[in-house]
PAVEX-858929 format. One record per residue (C-alpha): x, y, z; residue number from 1. Coordinates in steps of 0.5 Angstrom, whole numbers. Layout:
<pts>
- u  v  w  pos
- X  Y  Z  NUM
...
</pts>
This chain:
<pts>
- u  v  w  pos
- 0  0  0  1
- 3  7  -2  2
- 4  12  3  3
- -1  16  0  4
- -7  12  3  5
- -6  14  10  6
- -5  21  9  7
- -11  26  10  8
- -16  28  5  9
- -14  34  1  10
- -18  40  0  11
- -23  39  -6  12
- -20  43  -12  13
- -24  48  -15  14
- -26  47  -23  15
- -28  51  -28  16
- -36  51  -29  17
- -35  48  -36  18
- -31  49  -43  19
- -33  56  -44  20
- -30  59  -38  21
- -24  55  -38  22
- -23  58  -46  23
- -25  65  -44  24
- -19  65  -38  25
- -14  62  -43  26
- -15  67  -48  27
- -15  72  -43  28
- -9  70  -40  29
- -6  70  -47  30
- -8  77  -49  31
- -4  82  -45  32
- 0  88  -46  33
- 5  85  -51  34
- -1  84  -56  35
- -2  91  -56  36
- 5  94  -55  37
- 10  89  -57  38
- 7  85  -63  39
- 6  91  -68  40
- 13  94  -67  41
- 16  87  -67  42
- 12  85  -74  43
- 14  92  -77  44
- 21  92  -75  45
- 22  84  -78  46
- 19  85  -85  47
- 12  88  -84  48
- 7  83  -88  49
- 13  78  -89  50
- 13  77  -82  51
- 7  74  -82  52
- 10  68  -85  53
- 15  66  -79  54
- 10  68  -74  55
- 4  63  -77  56
- 10  58  -77  57
- 12  59  -70  58
- 4  59  -68  59
- 3  52  -71  60
- 10  49  -69  61
- 12  52  -63  62
- 6  55  -60  63
- 0  50  -61  64
- 5  44  -59  65
- 7  47  -52  66
- 0  49  -51  67
- -2  42  -52  68
- 4  40  -47  69
- 2  45  -42  70
- -6  42  -42  71
- -3  35  -42  72
- 1  35  -36  73
- -4  40  -32  74
- -10  36  -34  75
- -7  29  -33  76
- -4  30  -26  77
- -9  35  -24  78
- -5  40  -20  79
- -1  46  -20  80
- 6  46  -23  81
- 10  43  -17  82
- 5  38  -15  83
- 4  36  -23  84
- 12  36  -24  85
- 13  32  -18  86
- 8  27  -20  87
- 12  26  -26  88
- 19  25  -22  89
- 21  27  -15  90
- 26  32  -18  91
- 21  35  -22  92
- 18  39  -16  93
- 24  44  -16  94
- 22  46  -24  95
- 15  47  -22  96
- 17  52  -16  97
- 21  55  -21  98
- 16  56  -26  99
- 11  59  -20  100
- 16  64  -17  101
- 18  66  -24  102
- 10  68  -25  103
- 11  71  -18  104
- 17  76  -20  105
- 13  78  -26  106
- 6  79  -23  107
- 10  84  -18  108
- 12  89  -23  109
- 6  87  -28  110
- 1  91  -23  111
- 5  97  -24  112
- 4  98  -32  113
- -4  97  -30  114
- -3  102  -25  115
- 0  107  -31  116
- -6  105  -35  117
- -11  106  -30  118
- -8  113  -29  119
- -8  115  -36  120
- -15  113  -37  121
- -17  118  -32  122
- -12  123  -36  123
- -15  122  -42  124
- -21  125  -40  125
- -18  132  -41  126
- -11  130  -44  127
- -7  132  -38  128
- 0  130  -41  129
- -1  137  -45  130
- 4  138  -51  131
- 10  134  -49  132
- 7  127  -47  133
- 15  125  -46  134
- 16  130  -41  135
- 10  129  -37  136
- 10  121  -37  137
- 18  121  -35  138
- 18  127  -31  139
- 11  129  -28  140
- 8  122  -28  141
- 14  117  -26  142
- 18  122  -23  143
- 24  118  -26  144
- 31  118  -23  145
- 37  117  -28  146
- 39  110  -30  147
- 45  110  -25  148
- 41  112  -19  149
- 36  108  -14  150
- 31  112  -10  151
- 26  109  -5  152
- 22  116  -6  153
- 15  114  -8  154
- 12  117  -14  155
- 5  118  -12  156
- 1  118  -18  157
- 3  111  -19  158
- 3  109  -12  159
- -4  110  -11  160
- -7  106  -17  161
- -2  101  -16  162
- -5  99  -9  163
- -12  99  -12  164
- -10  95  -17  165
- -7  90  -12  166
- -14  90  -8  167
- -18  89  -14  168
- -14  83  -16  169
- -13  80  -9  170
- -20  80  -8  171
- -22  76  -15  172
- -17  71  -13  173
- -19  70  -6  174
- -26  68  -9  175
- -23  62  -12  176
- -23  60  -19  177
- -30  59  -21  178
- -33  65  -17  179
- -27  69  -18  180
- -22  68  -24  181
- -27  65  -29  182
- -33  70  -27  183
- -28  76  -28  184
- -26  73  -35  185
- -33  73  -37  186
- -34  80  -36  187
- -27  83  -37  188
- -25  79  -44  189
- -32  81  -48  190
- -31  88  -45  191
- -24  88  -48  192
- -26  86  -55  193
- -32  91  -55  194
- -28  97  -53  195
- -22  95  -57  196
- -26  93  -64  197
- -29  100  -63  198
- -22  103  -62  199
- -20  100  -68  200
- -26  102  -72  201
- -24  109  -70  202
- -17  109  -72  203
- -19  106  -79  204
- -23  112  -81  205
- -17  117  -79  206
- -14  121  -85  207
- -7  117  -86  208
- -10  111  -83  209
- -9  107  -90  210
- -1  109  -90  211
- 0  106  -83  212
- -3  100  -85  213
- 1  100  -92  214
- 7  100  -88  215
- 5  95  -83  216
- 3  90  -88  217
- 8  91  -94  218
- 12  85  -94  219
- 20  86  -94  220
- 21  79  -97  221
- 29  79  -96  222
- 27  79  -88  223
- 26  72  -89  224
- 33  70  -90  225
- 35  73  -83  226
- 35  68  -78  227
- 34  73  -73  228
- 27  75  -76  229
- 25  67  -75  230
- 27  68  -68  231
- 23  74  -66  232
- 17  70  -69  233
- 18  64  -64  234
- 20  69  -58  235
- 13  73  -60  236
- 9  67  -60  237
- 12  64  -54  238
- 11  70  -49  239
- 5  72  -52  240
- 1  65  -51  241
- 4  64  -44  242
- 7  57  -45  243
- 12  53  -42  244
- 12  57  -35  245
- 6  54  -31  246
- 0  58  -33  247
- -3  54  -38  248
- -1  48  -34  249
- -5  51  -28  250
- -11  53  -32  251
- -12  46  -35  252
- -11  42  -28  253
- -18  45  -26  254
- -22  42  -32  255
- -26  37  -32  256
- -24  30  -33  257
- -28  30  -40  258
- -25  36  -44  259
- -23  37  -51  260
- -16  39  -50  261
- -13  40  -57  262
- -19  43  -60  263
- -19  48  -54  264
- -12  50  -55  265
- -13  51  -62  266
- -18  56  -61  267
- -14  60  -56  268
- -8  60  -60  269
- -11  63  -66  270
- -16  67  -62  271
- -9  70  -59  272
- -6  71  -66  273
- -12  74  -69  274
- -12  79  -63  275
- -5  81  -64  276
- -6  82  -72  277
- -12  86  -70  278
- -8  90  -65  279
- -3  91  -71  280
- -9  94  -75  281
- -11  99  -70  282
- -4  101  -68  283
- -1  103  -75  284
- -8  106  -77  285
- -7  111  -71  286
- 1  111  -73  287
- -1  113  -80  288
- -6  118  -78  289
- 0  121  -73  290
- 5  121  -79  291
- 0  124  -84  292
- -1  130  -79  293
- 6  131  -78  294
- 7  131  -86  295
- 13  125  -85  296
- 13  118  -87  297
- 11  112  -83  298
- 18  110  -82  299
- 20  117  -79  300
- 15  116  -73  301
- 19  113  -67  302
- 17  110  -61  303
- 13  104  -64  304
- 14  99  -58  305
- 13  98  -51  306
- 11  103  -46  307
- 13  109  -50  308
- 8  107  -55  309
- 3  106  -50  310
- 4  112  -46  311
- 8  117  -50  312
- 6  116  -58  313
- -1  114  -56  314
- -2  121  -52  315
- 1  125  -58  316
- -4  121  -63  317
- -10  123  -58  318
- -8  130  -58  319
- -8  131  -65  320
- -15  127  -67  321
- -22  130  -66  322
- -26  126  -60  323
- -19  125  -57  324
- -21  124  -50  325
- -26  118  -52  326
- -21  115  -56  327
- -16  115  -50  328
- -21  112  -45  329
- -22  106  -50  330
- -15  105  -51  331
- -12  105  -44  332
- -19  102  -42  333
- -17  96  -46  334
- -10  96  -44  335
- -12  95  -37  336
- -17  90  -38  337
- -12  86  -42  338
- -7  87  -37  339
- -12  85  -31  340
- -14  78  -35  341
- -6  76  -35  342
- -5  78  -28  343
- -10  74  -25  344
- -7  68  -29  345
- 0  69  -26  346
- -3  70  -19  347
- -7  63  -20  348
- -1  60  -21  349
- 2  62  -15  350
- -4  61  -11  351
- -5  54  -14  352
- 2  52  -12  353
- 0  54  -4  354
- -7  51  -4  355
- -4  44  -7  356
- 2  45  -2  357
- -1  47  4  358
- -8  45  3  359
- -10  53  4  360
- -16  56  2  361
- -16  61  -4  362
- -18  67  1  363
- -12  65  5  364
- -7  63  0  365
- -9  70  -3  366
- -7  73  3  367
- -1  70  4  368
- 2  71  -3  369
- -2  78  -3  370
- 1  82  3  371
- 9  81  1  372
- 7  81  -7  373
- 4  88  -6  374
- 9  91  -1  375
- 15  89  -6  376
- 11  92  -12  377
- 10  98  -8  378
- 17  99  -6  379
- 20  97  -12  380
- 15  99  -18  381
- 11  105  -14  382
- 18  109  -13  383
- 22  114  -18  384
- 26  109  -20  385
- 20  104  -22  386
- 21  104  -29  387
- 29  103  -29  388
- 27  97  -24  389
- 22  94  -28  390
- 26  95  -35  391
- 31  91  -32  392
- 27  85  -28  393
- 23  84  -34  394
- 28  83  -39  395
- 32  78  -35  396
- 26  74  -32  397
- 23  73  -39  398
- 29  72  -43  399
- 32  68  -38  400
- 27  66  -33  401
- 21  64  -37  402
- 25  61  -43  403
- 30  56  -38  404
- 23  54  -34  405
- 20  52  -41  406
- 26  48  -43  407
- 27  44  -37  408
- 19  43  -37  409
- 20  40  -44  410
- 26  36  -43  411
- 23  33  -36  412
- 17  31  -40  413
- 21  28  -45  414
- 26  24  -41  415
- 22  22  -34  416
- 16  19  -32  417
- 10  17  -37  418
- 14  21  -42  419
- 11  24  -48  420
- 8  18  -52  421
- 3  17  -46  422
- 2  24  -45  423
- 0  24  -53  424
- -4  18  -51  425
- -8  22  -46  426
- -9  28  -50  427
- -12  24  -56  428
- -16  20  -51  429
- -20  26  -49  430
- -20  31  -55  431
- -23  31  -62  432
- -17  33  -66  433
- -12  28  -65  434
- -4  29  -64  435
- 1  26  -69  436
- 7  23  -67  437
- 11  28  -70  438
- 9  32  -64  439
- 14  28  -59  440
- 20  30  -62  441
- 18  37  -64  442
- 16  38  -56  443
- 22  34  -54  444
- 28  36  -58  445
- 26  42  -63  446
- 23  47  -59  447
- 28  46  -53  448
- 33  47  -58  449
- 30  53  -61  450
- 29  56  -54  451
- 36  54  -52  452
- 39  58  -58  453
- 34  64  -56  454
- 37  64  -49  455
- 44  63  -50  456
- 44  69  -55  457
- 41  73  -49  458
- 46  71  -44  459
- 52  72  -48  460
- 49  79  -50  461
- 48  81  -43  462
- 54  78  -40  463
- 59  81  -45  464
- 55  88  -46  465
- 51  89  -40  466
- 44  91  -41  467
- 42  98  -44  468
- 46  104  -40  469
- 45  101  -33  470
- 51  100  -28  471
- 53  93  -28  472
- 52  93  -20  473
- 44  95  -22  474
- 44  90  -27  475
- 47  85  -22  476
- 42  86  -17  477
- 35  87  -21  478
- 37  83  -27  479
- 41  77  -25  480
- 38  78  -18  481
- 31  77  -20  482
- 33  70  -23  483
- 37  68  -17  484
- 31  70  -12  485
- 26  65  -17  486
- 32  59  -16  487
- 33  60  -9  488
- 25  61  -7  489
- 24  54  -11  490
- 29  51  -7  491
- 26  53  -1  492
- 19  51  -2  493
- 22  44  -5  494
- 25  42  1  495
- 18  44  5  496
- 14  38  7  497
- 8  37  3  498
- 2  39  9  499
- -4  36  6  500
- -2  30  2  501
- 4  26  0  502
- 6  23  -7  503
- 8  16  -8  504
- 12  18  -15  505
- 13  10  -17  506
- 5  9  -16  507
- 3  15  -20  508
- 8  14  -26  509
- 6  6  -26  510
- -2  8  -26  511
- -1  13  -31  512
- 3  8  -36  513
- -3  3  -34  514
- -8  8  -36  515
- -5  11  -42  516
- -4  4  -45  517
- -11  3  -44  518
- -12  10  -48  519
- -7  8  -53  520
- -10  1  -54  521
- -17  4  -55  522
- -15  10  -60  523
- -12  4  -64  524
- -18  0  -64  525
- -22  6  -66  526
- -18  7  -72  527
- -18  0  -74  528
</pts>
């Protein structure tokens, strides 16, 4: 008899009310700030319309396969990353906690950008940024100190809405999965789509919008010969879909036993990409108007990606256009809604890990993770050096933390426990779209290799050139330090005993193999 037989019964896990609730949450997680402020600029600078070819290739051969892996592991093992990966092999728990704390690091600064969006929604009403949006954003709003300076002084314009953002999202997470995350996504995601469609339609009828769209879609076929363009496409899909670092795995773990996994992944993946292309249309329609008003070519317009696009370039556009305040409220409200749905998914990974490890309720988990997260978020990203801190942490935790966790996750699933064949059988046993056998080498070898190349290039650049113009000590603390904190926290939580149940890894794997042998036999029988 396994040791788990005598352990106390675990707290009943919440679940999605149905496939629709899960799908809305999955799409809400994928549609985030990067869809609006990253994809249009990346696409434009990497071949324009030609970039859509490597982008769609990356979606089919990287994004969807990794989504299937996340769904398979989460649904089969019914737990957050630490619990699910420990079931595969004992050492997998560390990788699961590393994914969890990567999400923790991301969420403490992600909330700051939402606070900016909340404040700018209000500023849009009277175009408070005036005639110089750059100075207003950096000096009046963020009160930004130079890049070689660290400041604990609060930037109150950020601090107050940031505190309110944390109160909101922790209240949602504390209500649990179905009453909190699912209910919020059922409201926020449709509202986001409606607001953003209204914004895009308005942008398309601006003078000069056609020139902006021509710049966005005109293909530069020569760019397809550049390997960096293909890597940029893989990176965009990887980061945009939130795959490989615990989010989709956690969401899938709350699905009911009979769920169409592969079909849902296809819908979520293509819905996310459709929104990105829609965002490109809206952004470049507006940018074309701005170029038209200034009497310059679209190629001369600067600030087409990241925070500068959202908080400098768009305020300029808003000030130039008739009915600008309405356009501004639509844009920044969309930004906030996209960010909230993504932030909730990050919080659910951490909350789910605590619930599985300690048997806590959602409310208690929200309190335990929320207090330190709020304090760290306010102390580091609600201050006058908040933008600098955010810039460094974001670069390192994504290019190293997120990518390395995905590599370890894929390799672990390929070499340990039931392995990819059994996971593929599980997907096929419950799904309408069958996963072909080529999925196994794709996920176990090709994708980790591509991700390793991406990460290696980033690490070499960071080690040899540093990051931007920040002092090496600053980068060491906030860049490498952010990754180190995720590693150390993962080690600590791995060695903390499980409080609500124990895992007999051998029994678990044996059962998985037995179950999936039956699934394979059933699948082959159906095919004949």
